[in-house]
GUVEX-98765 format. One record per residue (C-alpha): residue in three letters; x, y, z. Coordinates in steps of 0.05 Angstrom, whole numbers. Layout:
<rs>
   rest        x        y        z
    ALA        X        Y        Z
...
</rs>
This chain:
<rs>
   rest        x        y        z
    MET      734     -774    -1337
    HIS      689     -707    -1327
    LEU      637     -718    -1288
    PRO      576     -675    -1289
    ILE      578     -650    -1214
    PRO      563     -581    -1185
    ARG      638     -557    -1176
    LEU      608     -513    -1122
    SER      579     -573    -1083
    LEU      640     -618    -1089
    LEU      683     -554    -1064
    ALA      640     -544    -1006
    THR      648     -618     -986
    HIS      724     -620     -993
    LEU      728     -559     -949
    GLY      675     -582     -896
    MET      721     -646     -891
    ILE      784     -608     -885
    ALA      747     -564     -826
    GLU      726     -635     -791
    GLN      796     -661     -787
    GLY      827     -595     -766
    VAL      773     -599     -706
    ARG      787     -664     -691
    ALA      858     -662     -684
    PHE      874     -577     -663
    TRP      818     -568     -616
    PRO      860     -580     -550
    MET      913     -530     -580
    PHE      855     -472     -597
    SER      829     -483     -520
    VAL      899     -482     -483
    VAL      909     -409     -534
    MET      838     -379     -518
    THR      846     -394     -447
    ALA      919     -366     -440
    LEU      891     -302     -484
    ALA      829     -292     -431
    ALA      878     -286     -383
    LEU      916     -240     -421
    LEU      844     -194     -441
    LEU      831     -197     -370
    GLY      896     -167     -338
    LEU      913     -217     -294
    HIS      986     -221     -306
    ASP      982     -159     -274
    LEU      960     -181     -214
    VAL     1016     -230     -194
    PRO     1094     -226     -200
    ILE     1137     -227     -257
    GLU     1152     -298     -245
    ALA     1091     -329     -242
    VAL     1069     -289     -308
    TRP     1133     -321     -343
    THR     1126     -384     -309
    ALA     1047     -392     -338
    GLY     1075     -365     -402
    ALA     1120     -421     -406
    GLY     1069     -471     -389
    ALA     1023     -444     -437
    VAL     1067     -447     -493
    LEU     1095     -514     -484
    SER     1014     -541     -469
    ALA     1004     -509     -535
    ALA     1076     -536     -572
    VAL     1048     -607     -550
    ALA      974     -595     -574
    LEU      996     -581     -645
    ALA     1040     -631     -644
    TRP      994     -682     -629
    GLY      945     -654     -680
    ALA      998     -652     -738
    ARG      999     -725     -728
    ARG      930     -735     -729
    PHE      913     -692     -780
    HIS      902     -720     -849
    TRP      884     -679     -918
    PRO      826     -706     -948
    THR      838     -713    -1027
    ARG      796     -701    -1083
    ARG      776     -775    -1083
    ASP      752     -780    -1012
    ALA      706     -707    -1028
    LEU      682     -751    -1082
    ALA      665     -808    -1040
    ARG      637     -769     -984
    LEU      590     -727    -1037
    ASP      574     -800    -1061
    GLU      545     -831    -1001
    SER      501     -773     -995
    LEU      460     -790    -1064
    PRO      422     -854    -1078
    GLY      446     -912    -1116
    ARG      513     -881    -1114
    PRO      509     -845    -1184
    ILE      582     -821    -1178
    GLN      611     -893    -1170
    ALA      570     -909    -1225
    LEU      595     -862    -1281
    THR      665     -887    -1263
    ASP      646     -959    -1272
    ALA      659     -987    -1354
    GLN      616    -1050    -1378
    THR      648    -1109    -1376
    ILE      592    -1166    -1398
    GLY      556    -1150    -1459
    ALA      591    -1103    -1496
    SER      577    -1138    -1556
    ASP      507    -1139    -1551
    PRO      470    -1073    -1576
    ALA      416    -1089    -1534
    SER      456    -1093    -1474
    VAL      496    -1026    -1487
    ALA      437     -986    -1502
    LEU      412    -1001    -1429
    TRP      483     -989    -1395
    GLN      473     -920    -1438
    ALA      412     -906    -1405
    HIS      430     -925    -1341
    GLN      494     -880    -1344
    ARG      450     -828    -1367
    ARG      405     -834    -1305
    MET      459     -829    -1266
    SER      486     -763    -1289
    GLU      429     -744    -1273
    ARG      427     -751    -1207
    ALA      507     -738    -1189
    ALA      489     -665    -1224
    GLN      432     -652    -1167
    ALA      488     -665    -1115
    GLU      486     -619    -1052
    PRO      547     -599    -1010
    VAL      554     -652     -947
    LYS      554     -622     -881
    PRO      615     -632     -848
    ASN      617     -673     -772
    LEU      644     -627     -717
    ASN      614     -660     -656
    LEU      671     -667     -608
    ALA      633     -698     -553
    ALA      666     -771     -557
    ARG      736     -735     -555
    ASP      722     -683     -508
    PRO      675     -713     -459
    PHE      691     -663     -406
    ALA      673     -603     -451
    LEU      740     -564     -439
    ARG      731     -537     -514
    TYR      677     -498     -480
    ALA      703     -471     -422
    ALA      760     -444     -451
    LEU      709     -405     -503
    LEU      679     -380     -446
    LEU      734     -352     -415
    ALA      757     -320     -483
    SER      688     -290     -487
    VAL      689     -257     -414
    GLY      754     -236     -437
    VAL      728     -201     -495
    LEU      665     -169     -466
    PHE      707     -145     -405
    GLY      777     -137     -414
    SER      817      -91     -457
    VAL      869      -98     -507
    TRP      915      -62     -473
    HIS      921     -109     -411
    VAL      957     -153     -468
    LYS      999     -103     -491
    SER     1035      -87     -424
    VAL     1059     -155     -435
    THR     1119     -132     -481
    GLU     1128      -78     -425
    LEU     1145     -144     -384
    ALA     1194     -177     -425
    PRO     1265     -178     -413
    GLY     1299     -132     -462
    GLY     1225     -109     -488
    ALA     1192      -47     -494
    ALA     1194      -35     -418
    LEU     1270      -27     -418
    ALA     1271        5     -484
    ASN     1235       62     -469
    GLY     1248       50     -399
    PRO     1196       39     -335
    SER     1125       70     -336
    TRP     1059       76     -299
    GLU      990       73     -294
    GLY      933      105     -253
    TRP      859      113     -230
    VAL      818      159     -199
    GLU      747      128     -174
    PRO      711      171     -126
    PRO      654      130      -88
    ARG      597      103     -119
    TYR      551      141      -73
    THR      573      203     -114
    GLY      548      181     -179
    LEU      609      219     -209
    PRO      653      179     -268
    SER      727      153     -254
    LEU      788      184     -283
    TYR      847      162     -320
    LEU      911      195     -286
    ASN      953      185     -351
    ASP      908      224     -404
    LEU      900      287     -346
    ASP      947      348     -361
    GLN      926      389     -298
    ASP      969      382     -240
    THR      912      401     -187
    LEU      858      351     -178
    GLN      793      360     -131
    VAL      766      295     -108
    PRO      711      269      -63
    GLU      737      249        1
    GLY      737      174        6
    SER      766      164      -69
    ARG      810      108      -90
    ILE      871      124     -120
    THR      907       61     -156
    LEU      974       65     -191
    ARG     1013       15     -218
    PHE     1086       12     -241
    TYR     1107      -30     -294
    GLY     1186      -41     -316
    GLU     1253      -63     -268
    VAL     1225      -66     -200
    GLY     1242       -3     -151
    ALA     1251       43     -206
    LEU     1195       77     -194
    GLY     1173      106     -134
    LEU     1116      141      -90
    ALA     1107      195      -41
    GLU     1046      221      -23
    THR     1009      252       34
    ILE      927      244       29
    THR      924      177       66
    SER      925      176      138
    ALA      990      129      138
    PRO     1027      166       71
    VAL     1073      126       41
    GLU     1150      152       30
    GLY     1208      142      -23
    GLU     1212       83      -64
    GLY     1188       12      -63
    ASP     1181      -52      -85
    ALA     1103      -56     -101
    VAL     1084      -54     -165
    SER     1007      -24     -148
    HIS      990       20      -92
    ASP      919       27      -67
    LEU      911      101      -35
    ILE      846      127       -5
    VAL      841      203        5
    ALA      836      221       73
    LYS      852      285       67
    SER      882      343       23
    GLY      953      330        0
    SER     1002      313      -54
    VAL     1018      251      -98
    GLN     1086      239     -129
    ILE     1116      189     -176
    ASP     1188      187     -170
    GLY     1229      165     -227
    PRO     1236      171     -298
    GLY     1170      191     -336
    GLY     1146      210     -262
    LYS     1091      260     -242
    ALA     1065      299     -191
    TRP      994      323     -170
    ALA      966      364     -119
    ILE      898      334      -82
    GLN      844      381      -56
    MET      797      335      -17
    ILE      721      350      -31
    THR      696      340       47
    ASP      625      303       47
    GLN      588      348       82
    ALA      539      326      130
    PRO      456      334      108
    GLN      414      380      132
    ILE      345      373      152
    SER      295      431      184
    VAL      220      433      203
    ALA      177      469      136
    GLY      122      480      163
    VAL       66      472      231
    ILE       48      412      250
    GLU      -24      393      228
    ALA      -74      348      256
    GLU     -118      308      200
    ALA     -189      293      218
    GLY     -181      229      240
    GLY     -119      246      283
    GLN      -65      231      236
    MET       -5      282      246
    SER       29      320      187
    LEU       86      354      188
    PRO      124      380      129
    PHE      203      386      121
    THR      263      395       88
    ALA      324      353       69
    SER      387      368       22
    ASP      459      334       26
    ASP      514      347      -29
    TYR      510      278      -55
    GLY      436      244      -29
    VAL      406      234       40
    VAL      400      167       50
    SER      356      158      106
    GLY      315      207      167
    LYS      290      194      237
    ALA      243      230      281
    ARG      258      227      352
    ILE      196      251      400
    GLU      207      264      473
    LEU      161      284      522
    ASP      162      357      538
    LEU      148      352      614
    ALA      160      427      630
    GLY      106      441      584
    VAL       52      393      609
    ASP       -6      420      646
    ARG        7      382      712
    ARG      -69      382      733
    TYR     -115      325      756
    GLY      -89      263      736
    LEU      -20      294      705
    THR       -1      317      778
    GLY       34      254      791
    ASP      108      238      750
    PRO       98      200      687
    GLU      125      133      684
    GLN      191      125      644
    ARG      175      112      560
    GLU      223       95      506
    THR      234      160      464
    LEU      195      150      399
    VAL      239      136      345
    VAL      197      134      273
    ASP      228      136      205
    LEU      222      194      153
    PRO      189      182       90
    MET      243      188       34
    PRO      223      201      -38
    ILE      213      134      -78
    ALA      239      166     -143
    GLY      279      231     -160
    ASP      334      268     -136
    ARG      353      265      -59
    ARG      396      325      -64
    MET      337      364      -37
    PHE      271      350      -26
    THR      207      369       18
    GLU      165      309       43
    ASP      103      305       95
    PHE      113      266      154
    LEU       53      242      164
    GLU       36      185      228
    ASP      -19      171      272
    PHE       -9      171      351
    SER      -76      178      364
    THR      -76      114      410
    HIS       -5      132      443
    PRO        3      164      513
    TRP       35      216      492
    ALA      -33      246      440
    ASN      -51      312      458
    LEU       14      332      507
    PRO       59      373      498
    VAL      133      338      460
    SER      202      355      431
    ILE      206      332      356
    THR      276      331      329
    LEU      294      312      259
    THR      353      272      233
    ALA      377      262      167
    GLU      434      214      145
    ASP      484      201       82
    ALA      507      146       48
    LYS      575      161       82
    GLY      543      160      154
    ASN      541      237      164
    THR      483      261      200
    GLY      446      316      212
    GLU      397      347      254
    ALA      343      396      253
    MET      334      438      318
    PRO      277      407      367
    TYR      211      434      345
    GLY      162      438      404
    ALA       82      426      391
    SER       38      385      414
    LEU       30      314      400
    PRO      -26      312      346
    GLY      -84      254      364
    ARG     -158      242      353
    ARG     -206      297      384
    PHE     -269      274      412
    PHE     -327      313      411
    ASP     -378      279      452
    PRO     -369      299      521
    LEU     -386      225      555
    ALA     -324      200      498
    ALA     -274      264      516
    ALA     -278      251      593
    ILE     -266      170      582
    ILE     -204      184      534
    GLU     -182      240      590
    GLN     -178      180      642
    ARG     -152      132      596
    ARG      -92      182      586
    ASP      -85      187      658
    LEU      -80      115      669
    LEU      -31      115      622
    TRP        6      173      645
    THR       27      129      718
    ARG       -5       65      751
    ASP      -14      107      807
    ASN      -72      138      778
    ALA     -114       70      769
    LYS     -158       78      839
    ARG     -176      154      822
    VAL     -192      134      746
    SER     -230       74      779
    GLN     -270      132      819
    LEU     -285      172      752
    LEU     -315      119      717
    ARG     -362       97      766
    ALA     -373      168      770
    ILE     -388      179      703
    SER     -428      107      697
    HIS     -474      128      762
    ARG     -535      145      723
    PRO     -533      111      661
    GLU     -599      130      637
    ASP     -578      198      630
    VAL     -508      184      590
    PHE     -508      124      554
    ARG     -550      127      490
    SER     -532       51      482
    GLU     -535       -1      540
    THR     -482      -43      507
    VAL     -434       13      509
    TYR     -455       27      592
    LEU     -439      -55      594
    ARG     -368      -55      569
    LEU     -348        6      603
    ARG     -380      -28      669
    PHE     -340      -89      650
    THR     -273      -50      632
    LEU     -282      -19      704
    ARG     -290      -80      737
    ARG     -223     -105      710
    LEU     -187      -45      727
    GLU     -213      -50      791
    THR     -196     -127      804
    PHE     -128     -118      772
    THR     -121      -50      818
    GLU     -132      -94      883
    PHE      -76     -142      864
    GLY      -31      -95      832
    LEU      -33      -72      761
    ARG       14      -93      713
    PRO       38      -55      646
    GLU        3     -101      614
    GLN      -55     -100      646
    ARG      -60      -28      637
    ASP      -48      -30      567
    GLU     -103      -80      562
    ILE     -153      -26      600
    ALA     -124       31      559
    GLN     -152       -9      497
    SER     -216      -27      526
    LEU     -224       47      540
    TRP     -203       70      468
    ASP     -247       23      441
    VAL     -309       40      486
    ALA     -292      123      468
    LEU     -300       96      393
    MET     -363       72      395
    ILE     -391      133      436
    GLU     -357      179      394
    ASP     -378      144      329
    GLY     -442      111      347
    THR     -473       48      329
    LEU     -541       84      310
    GLY     -603       34      283
    ASP     -636       94      244
    ALA     -621      154      203
    LEU     -660      196      257
    GLU     -608      185      307
    ARG     -547      192      263
    LEU     -577      261      238
    ARG     -580      278      309
    GLU     -505      251      332
    ALA     -482      286      275
    ARG     -524      358      286
    GLU     -492      348      366
    ARG     -421      335      329
    LEU     -414      392      292
    ALA     -444      447      341
    GLU     -397      411      400
    ALA     -335      417      343
    MET     -347      496      331
    LYS     -348      510      399
    ASN     -292      471      420
    GLY     -247      507      354
    ALA     -244      444      317
    SER     -194      454      259
    ASP     -229      456      183
    GLU     -206      387      164
    GLU     -252      361      225
    ILE     -299      411      207
    ALA     -299      389      136
    GLU     -310      318      159
    LEU     -369      327      210
    MET     -403      372      157
    GLN     -392      316      108
    GLU     -420      272      163
    LEU     -480      321      171
    ARG     -489      315      100
    GLU     -497      245       92
    ALA     -541      235      156
    THR     -593      282      131
    GLU     -593      254       57
    GLN     -600      188       84
    TYR     -659      208      133
    LEU     -697      246       80
    GLN     -698      179       37
    GLN     -723      141       94
    LEU     -776      192       92
    GLN     -793      186       24
    ARG     -794      108       33
    GLN     -845      120       93
    ALA     -888      166       58
    GLN     -893      127        4
    ASN     -912       62       39
    ASN     -966       99       78
    GLY    -1018       94       31
    GLU    -1079      132       14
    GLN    -1085      185       71
    SER    -1154      228       78
    PRO    -1164      291       52
    GLN    -1164      327      125
    ASP    -1099      294      136
    GLN    -1074      320       62
    GLN    -1089      387       89
    ASN    -1057      384      160
    ALA     -995      364      121
    GLU    -1003      428       72
    ASN    -1003      464      136
    GLN     -940      433      158
    MET     -867      468      151
    THR     -841      419       89
    LEU     -766      416       74
    ASN     -747      380       -3
    GLN     -676      363       -3
    ASP     -647      429      -47
    ASP     -672      475       12
    LEU     -631      434       60
    GLN     -573      426       17
    ARG     -572      512       15
    MET     -576      510       85
    MET     -513      468       93
    ASP     -480      506       43
    ARG     -498      569       78
    ILE     -466      542      150
    GLN     -406      511      109
    GLU     -397      588       82
    LEU     -393      617      148
    MET     -346      568      179
    GLU     -302      574      128
    GLN     -302      655      142
    GLY     -298      647      217
    ARG     -368      674      234
    MET     -377      623      276
    ALA     -428      651      317
    GLU     -470      671      256
    ALA     -448      591      238
    GLU     -481      562      307
    GLN     -552      606      292
    ALA     -556      575      221
    LEU     -541      506      255
    ARG     -604      519      312
    GLU     -645      536      252
    PHE     -634      482      208
    GLN     -644      433      277
    GLU     -717      471      285
    MET     -731      450      212
    MET     -710      384      221
    GLU     -757      378      286
    ASN     -816      412      248
    MET     -807      368      193
    GLN     -800      306      243
    MET     -865      327      276
    ALA     -906      340      202
    GLN     -881      267      182
    GLY     -906      239      247
    GLN     -977      266      240
    GLN     -978      237      169
    GLY    -1006      173      148
    GLN    -1043      115      191
    GLY    -1048       59      152
    GLN     -986       15      147
    SER     -967      -27       87
    GLU     -949      -98       84
    GLY     -874      -82       74
    GLN     -883      -27      128
    GLN     -899      -80      176
    ALA     -850     -126      158
    MET     -799      -76      172
    GLU     -826      -56      238
    GLY     -829     -137      256
    LEU     -750     -133      236
    ALA     -739      -78      279
    GLU     -774     -114      343
    THR     -732     -179      320
    LEU     -670     -133      318
    ARG     -686      -94      387
    ASN     -701     -168      415
    GLN     -637     -190      393
    GLN     -601     -135      421
    GLY     -631     -147      489
    LEU     -611     -220      494
    SER     -534     -198      474
    ASP     -530     -146      528
    GLN     -566     -199      575
    ALA     -508     -252      556
    PHE     -454     -203      565
    ARG     -482     -181      636
    ASP     -473     -262      649
    LEU     -410     -257      620
    GLN     -392     -206      664
    GLU     -425     -236      734
    GLN     -379     -298      711
    PHE     -318     -254      715
    ASN     -334     -230      776
    GLN     -351     -290      814
    GLY     -276     -307      821
    GLY     -252     -241      830
    GLN     -294     -205      872
    SER     -334     -256      902
    GLY     -327     -212      974
    GLN     -355     -152      945
    SER     -428     -133      955
    GLN     -437      -99      880
    GLN     -483     -147      835
    ASN     -477     -138      757
    GLU     -519      -74      751
    GLY     -569      -59      698
    ARG     -566        0      653
    ASN     -625       32      705
    GLY     -578       22      772
    GLY     -578      -37      817
    GLN     -622      -80      781
    GLY     -608     -146      794
    ARG     -598     -206      742
    GLY     -667     -232      730
    GLN     -693     -158      720
    SER     -712     -149      637
    HIS     -672      -88      614
    GLU     -691      -25      566
    GLY     -710      -53      501
    GLN     -734     -113      524
    GLN     -793      -92      565
    GLY     -794      -20      550
    GLN     -802      -28      479
    GLY     -841      -85      471
    GLN     -825     -163      473
    GLY     -819     -219      425
    ASN     -855     -283      424
    GLY     -785     -313      458
    ASP     -785     -259      513
    ARG     -853     -271      530
    GLN     -840     -350      539
    ALA     -773     -342      578
    GLN     -808     -298      631
    GLN     -875     -331      646
    GLY     -861     -372      716
    GLN     -782     -364      704
    PRO     -756     -319      747
    GLY     -688     -340      739
    ALA     -682     -309      665
    GLY     -608     -305      662
    ASP     -588     -372      667
    GLN     -556     -403      602
    GLY     -616     -453      590
    THR     -670     -397      593
    LEU     -624     -350      545
    ALA     -617     -401      498
    ASP     -693     -419      500
    ARG     -710     -351      481
    GLN     -654     -350      424
    GLN     -687     -404      394
    ALA     -762     -368      400
    LEU     -730     -306      371
    ARG     -693     -347      310
    ASN     -768     -384      297
    GLU     -803     -318      295
    LEU     -736     -292      251
    GLN     -760     -351      199
    ARG     -832     -343      203
    GLN     -824     -258      186
    GLN     -772     -289      131
    ASP     -829     -330      100
    ASN     -876     -279      102
    LEU     -820     -220       68
    PRO     -849     -178       12
    GLY     -810     -163      -56
    ALA     -793     -226      -75
    GLY     -763     -241     -150
    THR     -728     -168     -137
    PRO     -651     -164     -135
    GLU     -665     -122      -70
    GLY     -717     -173      -38
    ASP     -672     -235      -49
    ALA     -611     -203      -21
    ALA     -661     -183       39
    ARG     -675     -254       50
    ASP     -605     -276       38
    SER     -585     -232      103
    LEU     -638     -263      149
    GLY     -617     -326      125
    ARG     -548     -307      153
    ALA     -581     -281      209
    GLY     -621     -344      225
    GLU     -552     -385      215
    ALA     -515     -339      268
    MET     -576     -335      323
    GLU     -574     -419      313
    ASN     -498     -416      329
    ALA     -505     -373      391
    GLU     -558     -418      415
    ASP     -512     -471      407
    ALA     -458     -434      445
    LEU     -510     -410      503
    ARG     -526     -479      511
    GLN     -457     -502      517
    ASN     -445     -438      571
    ASP     -395     -406      522
    MET     -415     -338      533
    ALA     -363     -309      491
    GLU     -383     -347      424
    ALA     -454     -337      441
    ILE     -437     -259      437
    ASP     -395     -253      378
    GLN     -454     -302      340
    GLN     -510     -251      368
    SER     -464     -195      339
    GLU     -464     -218      273
    ALA     -533     -241      277
    MET     -556     -171      287
    GLU     -510     -138      232
    ALA     -545     -189      186
    LEU     -606     -168      212
    ARG     -589      -90      194
    GLU     -564     -106      120
    GLY     -632     -144      115
    MET     -673      -80      134
    ARG     -633      -38       91
    SER     -641      -88       28
    LEU     -722      -92       48
    GLY     -716      -13       50
    GLU     -694      -13      -26
    ALA     -741      -68      -50
    MET     -799      -27      -19
    ALA     -777       35      -54
    GLN     -770       -1     -117
    GLN     -833      -25     -118
    ASN     -866       34     -104
    GLN     -830       73     -161
    SER     -861       15     -208
    GLN     -927       32     -179
    PRO     -940      114     -194
    GLY    -1004      104     -184
    GLN    -1014       99     -105
    GLY    -1034      156      -65
    SER    -1091      210      -67
    GLU    -1120      233     -126
    GLU    -1106      303      -95
    GLY    -1025      285      -85
    ASP    -1020      257     -153
    MET    -1044      319     -183
    ARG    -1008      357     -145
    ALA     -939      320     -167
    GLN     -966      323     -235
    ASN     -971      400     -233
    ARG     -892      411     -211
    ASP     -837      419     -261
    PRO     -771      373     -273
    LEU     -740      416     -212
    GLY     -796      406     -170
    ARG     -827      473     -174
    GLN     -905      498     -188
    GLN     -924      509     -254
    GLY     -956      572     -268
    SER    -1021      597     -261
    THR    -1035      585     -336
    GLY    -1019      521     -341
    SER     -959      527     -378
    ILE     -887      483     -374
    SER     -849      546     -341
    SER     -856      570     -271
    GLU     -879      634     -245
    ASP     -822      622     -181
    ASN     -755      649     -186
    MET     -699      592     -205
    LEU     -665      624     -137
    GLN     -713      643      -83
    GLY     -689      689      -30
    ASP     -656      754      -15
    ASP     -581      728      -30
    VAL     -603      717     -101
    TYR     -544      774     -132
    ARG     -503      755      -84
    ARG     -495      692     -102
    ALA     -492      695     -176
    ARG     -442      744     -163
    GLU     -400      700     -130
    LEU     -418      641     -181
    LEU     -387      694     -229
    ASP     -321      708     -191
    GLU     -319      631     -184
    ILE     -319      617     -258
    ARG     -261      676     -267
    ARG     -221      653     -213
    ARG     -219      574     -253
    ALA     -218      600     -318
    GLY     -144      633     -301
    GLU     -116      574     -268
    GLY      -79      553     -336
    GLU      -66      470     -304
    ARG     -141      459     -316
    PRO     -148      421     -374
    GLU     -159      451     -445
    ALA     -234      423     -449
    GLU     -249      456     -383
    LEU     -218      524     -399
    GLU     -263      526     -460
    TYR     -321      511     -430
    LEU     -304      568     -375
    LYS     -285      615     -427
    ARG     -353      608     -463
    LEU     -387      612     -399
    LEU     -359      696     -388
    GLU     -372      706     -455
    ARG     -446      694     -449
    PHE     -462      722     -375
</rs>
């Protein structure tokens, strides 16, 4: 009977059933075959004796045969009927079975016959839509340990990482096979060390008889065929192999030049020339330099035939080159040699490179002393190359403030030898004898005196190394505070910057240091001018007489100062230090005249100015409380270590006792808290009184915060937030004072002062913003003068035109300056590495001028 079933669906179902039966019956045989094939592809048979190879091979063949017989018994070849039944089961209503059925009841009834025929047509339509049935290849129940997957994994590894040539070598091991028919054979490789980056060589493909190989290369030789048919003789290893041997594999490490010879049928000989791995070379490529912050920079060049792996710098004190005077007359204490790793290129070729050795030795005891620097480089083999010792002064930070330089010198003497401790104590005491003439900050003075007391105490009971290092770190911190300064306003910072620059020019500082100090002077000047502008805006209206006096004073603008500083820097770069110092003095005189003129202008004070002065007064009072707390902490320390000494807590003014108020409380005015603390309380230094004064100062700050101007602006809100943090820090300091925790109180007071400074800065910005939004303030005449200036700040012409009667460039150096600008444009236009857009712009400038 013809069934309307798609032939492709029936054929695919039939083939799927055959595959299903084959997999279920023969998966053990497939697993054994894949495991054996993986071993052959990976060449495992070349690593074991021949007996083991044939034993394993026989076992594999026997296992495969047993698996084949087991599978043949279980294999059932599916017939066409089985395929039809599988296909019929996948269809609804089993239409194929319905098409093979015949009508037995009602065959004589026409209606019944018609119904049966309609049913047959419906089943025929369903059978015509039959799709192939997927075979069930799941073997989890038959292989619960997934051995088939393990065999498949091994076969995949063999295909990916093995070679079919390993499989071919099996025939050479067979008795009577190719190995015996063609005679014994060999195979060899040369593998250079990995760090050389050279490729491996296959000896069977090489025709030359002389080989140049790097030192440490591995030569591997494998012999096939009858054992003993081939022999090896070589002279390249430390223990040469000669004559015939039973080994089928030889690994030779090239240690010297020589020869390698394979004796026997098909043998070959090579002359091996060993390429010696040279030691790396390293040398200093320039002079040692000191960066502006004291960081050392030493360029060096290193090279190696295969690449430098690492390098080190060994720094030793050059005792013969030390100027043995003052604190360096005694023998120094023994210190370990400094060994620092050299920087290596992160990317690129390391066979030859140039790098800069950067390190900061400012705090090391050998800083600014003669040292010997020896650079070494090492390659991957372990060879080491060493440069000639380089003698120089170990760069360190330079201190231009005389007081800071003196403290650093005493720190150096103390680190040189602990025998200098008594001498250092005497010199520090002499330095701090007249503090009002030397120290600008009482906090710095108190810290130095505190460090001095600790040094004297330690020296009395024997100064230990860890105590010496602690004192040295304290002296370093004090010197940094003096050099960098904790300036409260721009005027003090400006004066400091001028003095440091002048001192640097006198002492012959480096270009980097002078450039840094010059930049500091520019920033200080700009900040001071901004504060002068804010103060002038806050002074309100002036009388005509005041305005006339202000016009008669020397006034400067930022452009004039900028030109003066450019001139100073130009003279210094040209090495004309005398002229630079003269220009710097003129700059200082002009700034002093401007300060005097500013001091004579304005008599009234706005609300914002009063708030600023009140906050400044609060900051000074808080500084005074912090100094007093530090003095009390010093007394607590001295009561245990120096109770028998007659010296008692010397104040800044020398010899004053504990109850005396210091400068900043008495000399500059006192707040409400200070007056309350000193009325009827002679013992003003005890913790209870300090806590009360701190509380009163916090209340005063709260009052000032409530009356602070600039509400609603971002700057004003920032000022209030900063003052809020200052109030919290004051409250914490008050609690610490009541608990007699002086160290915690000093820390909290420092945070309060920092927050006060931030609040004052934010308030100043708020006041400046407010004044900018109100241009109508000031005298009418001043407004007219301001309106009579062009956008560049110059006076307009007498005719009232927009153009000015003044020259764009003032002075006698107009033409020289123009010529310098033209030369600079030409120089930059000749630099091809600049961006294309910039070069086009420079060319247009040259075409125009």
